C-alpha positions, 0 to 999 in steps of 0.5 A: 370456580369461586363465587363471590357472595355479595349481599345488599339490602333493598333501599327501603330496608335501611329506612324501615330499620331506622324507623323501627329502631326509633320507635323501640327507643322511644318505647324504652324511654317511655317505660324508663320514665314511667318506672322512675315516676312510679318509684318516686311516687311510692318513695314520696309516700314514705315517712322521713324515718322510713326513708332514713332507714333505706339511706335516703332523704326527701331531697334525694327524691327529686 
């Protein structure tokens, strides 16, 4: 006799997964924003000649 394997998740599991995914997505967004902010701050301290050496200008920092 063959048994059909049926699996279903509890009703709260899907909602919990969505909440956890949303929190992780928010965390990753904040981390990306902070990394970009730190990079802009470091680059803004460089002189125009230093920026030119790496192929950037002041307008690229915005």
